[in-house]
C-alpha positions in Angstrom: -27.6 13.7 -91.6 -25.9 14.7 -88.4 -28.8 13.5 -86.2 -27.7 10.0 -87.0 -25.2 9.3 -84.1 -23.0 6.8 -86.1 -22.5 9.2 -89.0 -21.8 12.1 -86.7 -19.2 10.0 -84.9 -17.5 9.0 -88.2 -17.4 12.6 -89.4 -16.0 13.7 -86.0 -13.3 11.2 -86.4 -12.4 12.5 -89.8 -12.1 16.0 -88.5 -8.5 15.2 -87.6 -7.6 15.7 -91.3 -6.4 12.1 -91.8 -7.8 9.3 -93.9 -9.3 6.2 -92.2 -10.6 2.8 -93.3 -14.2 1.8 -93.0 -13.3 -0.6 -90.3 -11.6 2.1 -88.3 -14.4 4.5 -88.7 -17.0 1.8 -87.7 -15.0 1.2 -84.5 -15.0 4.9 -83.8 -18.8 4.9 -84.1 -19.2 1.6 -82.2 -21.0 -0.1 -85.0 -20.4 -3.2 -87.2 -18.2 -2.7 -90.3 -21.2 -3.7 -92.6 -23.3 -0.9 -91.1 -20.4 1.5 -91.2 -19.9 0.8 -95.0 -23.6 1.6 -95.6 -23.2 5.0 -93.7 -20.1 5.8 -95.7 -21.8 5.1 -99.0 -24.4 7.7 -98.1 -21.8 10.2 -97.1 -20.0 9.6 -100.4 -23.2 10.1 -102.3 -23.7 13.5 -100.6 -20.1 14.5 -101.4 -19.1 14.9 -97.7 -16.3 12.3 -97.9 -14.1 11.0 -100.6 -12.4 7.6 -100.9 -8.8 6.8 -101.7 -8.0 3.3 -102.8 -4.6 2.0 -101.6 -3.8 -1.5 -102.4 -6.4 -3.8 -100.8 -7.7 -0.9 -98.6 -10.0 2.0 -99.2 -9.4 5.1 -97.1 -12.0 7.7 -96.4 -11.4 11.4 -95.6 -13.4 14.6 -95.6 -14.1 16.0 -99.0 -12.4 19.3 -98.1 -12.0 22.3 -95.9 -15.5 23.5 -96.6 -17.0 20.3 -95.1 -14.7 20.6 -92.1 -15.7 24.2 -91.6 -19.4 23.3 -91.7 -18.9 20.5 -89.2 -17.0 22.8 -86.8 -19.7 25.5 -87.2 -22.4 23.0 -86.4 -20.5 21.9 -83.3 -20.7 25.5 -82.0 -24.5 25.4 -82.2 -24.9 21.8 -80.9 -25.4 21.2 -77.2 -22.5 19.6 -75.3 -22.8 15.8 -75.6 -23.7 14.0 -72.4 -20.6 12.4 -70.7 -21.4 9.0 -69.2 -18.1 7.5 -68.3 -14.7 8.6 -67.0 -13.2 7.7 -70.4 -15.6 9.9 -72.2 -14.9 12.7 -69.8 -11.1 12.5 -70.3 -11.6 12.4 -74.1 -13.9 15.4 -74.0 -11.4 17.4 -71.8 -8.5 16.5 -74.1 -10.4 17.8 -77.2 -11.3 21.0 -75.4 -7.7 21.5 -74.3 -6.0 21.0 -77.7 -7.0 19.4 -80.9 -6.8 19.6 -84.7 -9.7 21.5 -86.3 -9.1 19.5 -89.5 -5.7 21.1 -90.3 -5.1 23.8 -87.7 -4.7 24.1 -84.0 -7.8 24.6 -81.9 -9.1 24.2 -78.4 -7.7 26.2 -75.4 -4.1 25.8 -76.6 -4.9 26.8 -80.2 -6.6 30.0 -79.0 -3.7 30.8 -76.7 -1.2 30.3 -79.5 -3.2 32.7 -81.7 -3.4 35.3 -78.9 0.4 34.9 -78.2 1.3 35.5 -81.8 -0.9 38.6 -81.8 0.5 40.0 -78.6 4.0 39.3 -79.7 3.5 41.2 -83.0 4.1 38.1 -85.1 0.5 38.1 -86.3 -1.7 40.9 -87.6 -5.5 40.8 -87.5 -7.7 42.6 -90.0 -11.3 42.3 -91.3 -10.0 39.8 -93.9 -8.3 37.5 -91.4 -4.8 37.1 -90.2 -1.3 37.7 -91.8 2.1 37.0 -90.5 4.1 40.2 -90.0 7.7 40.5 -91.2 8.9 40.1 -87.6 6.6 37.1 -87.3 7.9 35.5 -90.4 11.5 35.9 -89.2 10.6 34.6 -85.8 8.8 31.5 -87.2 11.7 30.7 -89.5 14.0 31.0 -86.5 11.9 28.4 -84.7 12.5 26.1 -87.7 9.4 26.7 -89.7 11.1 27.3 -93.1 7.8 27.8 -94.9 7.5 31.3 -93.5 10.7 32.5 -95.1 10.4 36.1 -96.4 11.3 35.0 -99.9 8.2 32.8 -100.1 4.7 34.1 -100.9 2.9 35.7 -98.0 0.7 33.3 -96.2 -2.8 34.5 -95.1 -5.2 32.9 -92.7 -8.8 33.3 -91.7 -10.5 33.5 -88.3 -12.2 30.5 -87.0 -14.5 30.6 -83.9 -13.5 27.9 -81.5 -16.6 25.8 -80.6 -15.3 25.0 -77.1 -13.6 28.2 -76.2 -15.9 30.6 -78.1 -12.9 32.7 -79.0 -11.0 33.0 -82.3 -8.1 31.0 -83.5 -6.1 30.9 -86.8 -7.4 28.8 -89.7 -6.8 28.8 -93.4 -3.4 28.3 -95.1 -1.6 30.2 -92.3 -3.1 28.0 -89.6 -2.5 24.9 -91.6 1.2 25.7 -92.2 1.7 26.6 -88.5 0.2 23.4 -87.3 2.1 21.2 -89.7 5.4 23.0 -88.8 4.9 22.6 -85.1 4.0 18.9 -85.4 7.1 18.4 -87.5 9.2 20.2 -84.9 7.9 17.8 -82.3 6.2 20.6 -80.3 2.9 18.7 -80.6 2.1 15.0 -80.7 -1.1 13.4 -82.1 -3.3 11.3 -79.9 -3.6 8.0 -82.0 -7.2 7.5 -80.8 -8.7 10.9 -81.5 -8.0 14.3 -83.0 -6.7 15.6 -79.7 -3.1 16.9 -79.6 -0.6 16.7 -76.7 1.8 19.5 -76.1 5.2 17.9 -75.7 7.8 19.1 -73.1 9.7 20.6 -76.1 6.6 22.5 -77.2 5.8 23.7 -73.7 9.3 25.0 -73.1 9.5 26.5 -76.6 6.3 28.5 -76.2 7.4 29.8 -72.8 10.8 30.8 -74.2 9.4 32.7 -77.2 6.3 34.3 -75.6 7.4 34.6 -72.0 4.3 32.9 -70.7 3.2 29.3 -70.1 0.7 27.3 -72.1 -2.4 26.1 -70.3 -1.9 22.9 -68.3 -3.5 19.8 -69.7 -6.5 18.2 -68.0 -5.4 15.6 -65.4 -1.8 14.4 -65.5 -0.1 13.4 -68.7 3.6 12.4 -68.9 4.0 13.7 -72.4 3.1 17.3 -71.7 
């Protein structure tokens, strides 16, 4: 299934956790919409994607976290794709720097966020995964992430091996809620063309203020972060 470049490109596009039309996914795979629809039909039959009718449009998304986890695991085993153009190089560097791994932070910045939370005592690691400590929950609420209030149910996370960094980052419900909260706060901004994330000036300064260290610099120069 993944040896077919067009399907692999479509699935990679869906790894940002959002839903896309067949036309949008076909463009991401550089194929005609009719060909893209045929590929999506096969992915639907296999249960890898699901479709959401909305008015005149049909939106496709990954069938769930299990599919996303499999795709990310496969990416760790696959060789790095050949980069042929400056645009492909920039896109690859942006994904390695910071991206959404379906619903949680990944890439160099995602790993640094995980390590910062651990070093600050806001996160506790165990064989079962990660949990936010009481100090961590208070600190995250102080940042504006109300979902970590101590009156709510404890949120646990799992470890996820980052395919580009070969280091662990936070996944699971804890990673999802953290990513959603930071996007809502405006600390991160989605790249509309890929699943890359840009760290905003607000997010860069916020991380430095809380953890006393800077986030990694983005590849090249980007006015947003």
